[in-house]
C-alpha positions as CSV (number, residue, x, y, z in Angstrom):
1,M,-1.1,-56.7,33.5
2,T,-2.0,-60.0,31.8
3,F,0.3,-62.3,30.2
4,L,-1.3,-62.1,26.6
5,K,-0.8,-58.1,27.0
6,K,3.0,-58.2,28.1
7,Q,3.1,-60.4,25.0
8,I,1.1,-58.1,22.9
9,L,3.1,-54.8,24.5
10,L,6.5,-55.6,24.6
11,P,7.0,-56.6,21.0
12,I,5.2,-53.3,19.9
13,L,7.8,-51.0,22.6
14,L,10.9,-52.7,21.5
15,V,9.8,-51.4,17.8
16,F,9.5,-48.0,19.0
17,A,12.6,-48.3,20.8
18,T,14.8,-49.3,18.0
19,G,13.1,-46.8,15.4
20,A,13.8,-43.8,18.0
21,N,17.6,-44.7,17.8
22,A,18.7,-45.8,14.3
23,N,19.0,-42.1,12.7
24,D,21.6,-42.1,15.2
25,D,23.7,-44.6,12.5
26,F,22.6,-41.5,9.3
27,A,24.4,-38.2,8.7
28,A,23.5,-35.4,7.2
29,L,25.2,-33.0,4.8
30,Y,24.4,-29.4,4.9
31,R,25.3,-25.9,3.2
32,N,24.7,-22.7,3.8
33,S,23.7,-20.1,1.4
34,V,25.9,-17.0,-0.2
35,M,23.3,-14.7,0.5
36,N,22.7,-16.0,4.2
37,E,25.6,-17.6,6.0
38,N,23.5,-18.2,9.0
39,M,21.2,-20.8,6.8
40,R,20.5,-24.8,7.0
41,L,19.7,-26.4,3.2
42,H,19.8,-29.7,3.3
43,I,22.3,-31.4,0.6
44,S,22.2,-35.3,1.3
45,T,21.8,-38.3,4.2
46,F,24.7,-40.9,4.2
47,D,22.2,-43.6,5.7
48,T,24.1,-47.8,4.0
49,K,24.0,-50.2,6.6
50,H,27.4,-50.0,7.2
51,G,26.9,-47.6,9.9
52,R,27.8,-44.3,11.8
53,D,31.5,-44.2,11.3
54,Y,30.9,-44.9,7.9
55,N,28.1,-42.9,6.8
56,W,29.7,-40.1,9.0
57,E,33.4,-40.8,6.6
58,N,31.8,-40.3,3.8
59,C,30.1,-37.3,4.7
60,Q,33.3,-35.8,5.7
61,L,34.8,-36.5,2.8
62,V,32.0,-35.2,0.3
63,A,31.8,-32.3,2.2
64,K,35.8,-31.4,1.6
65,L,35.7,-32.1,-1.7
66,M,32.7,-29.3,-2.5
67,Q,34.1,-27.2,-0.4
68,N,37.4,-27.0,-1.8
69,Q,35.7,-26.8,-5.7
70,P,37.1,-23.7,-6.9
71,G,35.1,-20.4,-6.3
72,V,32.6,-22.4,-4.1
73,L,31.7,-19.4,-1.2
74,T,29.6,-21.8,1.0
75,K,30.4,-23.4,3.7
76,F,29.5,-27.4,3.9
77,W,29.2,-29.1,7.1
78,C,27.8,-32.9,8.1
79,E,26.3,-33.4,11.2
80,I,24.3,-36.9,12.7
81,G,21.5,-38.3,12.4
82,D,18.9,-37.9,9.6
83,F,17.4,-35.0,8.1
84,R,16.2,-32.3,10.5
85,E,14.9,-28.6,10.1
C-alpha cells in the first residue's frame, strides 16, 4: 500500500471506529405495555455530551420517577446505548 493510500485510509477507519463506539455513552429509557408485559417501547434516549455515567444516572432517575407515579402499571427501565428495536 502506498503512503498516500495510507494517509487517506487511516482517517476514514478512525471515523468508523469512533462512531461504532459512540453510543456506549448513551442510555435509553424503555417501558412495557399493560397489554403485553414483554413489549419493549422506547420512551427516550439520554445522549448528552457529559458521558455515560451522567446519562445513565439521569435515565435511572426518570425511570424511577415514572415508575413511582400513582396508578402506573407498566414497568420502566434503562439500557446502555441508544435506541435499538
